[in-house]
N, C-alpha and C positions, 0 to 999 in steps of 0.2 A: 055718302058724303066723302070725298077724297081727302086723304091726309095732306095737310099743307106742307109738311117738311118730311117727305119720305126718305130723304137722304140721311136723316138723323135716326133712322130705325135700324134695329138689328133683329133679323128673323132667324129663329132656330126651328128647323123642321124635324120631323120624326125620321130622319134619314137612316138611322140605325135599324129601325123597324122596316123601312122600305127595302133594305138589302135582304132581310130575311124573307119577306113576301116575294121578292123577285126570284130568289133561289127556289122557293116553294113553287112558284109559277112555272119555272123551267123544268123542275122535276115532274110536276103533274102533267105538263105538256108532253114530255118524253114518255111517261107512263101511258098516256092516252094514245100516242102514236103507235105504241107497241101493238095495241089491239087492231089497228088498221093495217099494220105491216104483216100481221099473222093471217089476215083474211085470205090471201091466195092459197094457204096451206090447209084451209078448212075442208077442202074436197078430199084430201088425203087423210086427214085426222079430224073427224067430226067432233071430237071432244074439246077442241079449241073453242074459246069463248067467241061469241058473236061480235063483229066489229062495232056494233052499236054501243057496246059497253065502253068504248073509248070516248063517247060523248060525256060521260060523267067526269072523268079526270080533266078533260078539256074545258068543261064548264067551270070546274073548280080552279083551273089554271087561269081562266079569264077573270074570275073573281079575285084571285090572289094578285094578278097583275094590276087590276084596277085599284086594289088596296095599296099596292106598292107605289103606284103613281100618286095616289092621294096623300100618302105619307111623305113622299119626297117633295110634293108640290105645296102643300098647305102648312101653315105655321103651327108650332106647338107653343112656343114662347115668343113674344114680340116685345122687345125693349124699345120704348119710345120716350120722347120728352115728357109725356103724360105720366107714364108708369110702366108696369109690367102687365101685359095682356096674356092671359092663359086660355088656350083653346083645348077643350076636351076632345077625345078621339071621336066620339059619337055626337052628332048634332052640335058642331062647334059654333054655329051662328046663334043658337038658342042658349047654349051653356057657357058662352065666353064670359070670363071674369076679368075685370080691370082692377088692378091694385095700384093706386096712385103712389108716387114716390113719397109724398108727405105722410102717408099712413104707415110706411115701413119704418120701424124703429131700429131693427137690426136684421142682419142676414147671416145665416150659417150655411156653409158649403162644405160637404165632404165628398167622398168619391162617388156616392150613389144618390145623394139627395141634396136638394136646395130647400132651405127653410126660410120663409119670410116671416119675421116676428112683427106684430102690431103694437106691442107694448115693451117698455124698457125691461120689465121683469121676465120677459120671454115666456109668458104663460099662454098667449094666444098666437096663432100663426097658421100658415099654409105650408104643407110639406109637398114638394114636387119631386118626382123621380127624374133623374138625369139619364136613365137608361135609354130613352128614345133618341138622345142626342149622341152623335159620334164622339168618341173620346178626343179626337183632334179638335173638335169644335167646342168642347167643354172649357178649354183654356180661354177661349175668346169670351164665352159667357161669364166666366169667373172674373176675368179682367174688366169687363164692362160693368158688372154689378159692383165689384169692389171699387172701381174708379168712381162710381156714383156716390159711394159712401165714404170716400177718402176725405178726410178733414184737412 
């Protein structure tokens, strides 16, 4: 079912994690290529590893690149007129959690965490890490959530 008002949504991806996976993919790809570049010298030095060992880091690089693409493409937090939608890293379709704005009594935001409280006495709530979101985008998230609770 498509969302009726997609222009009123704010999506926050795991872009900070995507950068780390991209760097890891590049490093693993270069490590894998070293095995193939050393192949012509195996005739002179048989102690060099077989080029097939390069497939292991290249496979890991492909997996890391896929994770980076997934982190950059898919949402982590989605603010919509309905509420806040939270997508976990693994199986986001099955584990997605929607917190309607009406259920949120208070919000606490610090440098590393976003806490959504369900009661006025702040005894129950959800703690969300802000680590997957780039620091430059956190200000937008904070402004959007605080604007929602401004009286």
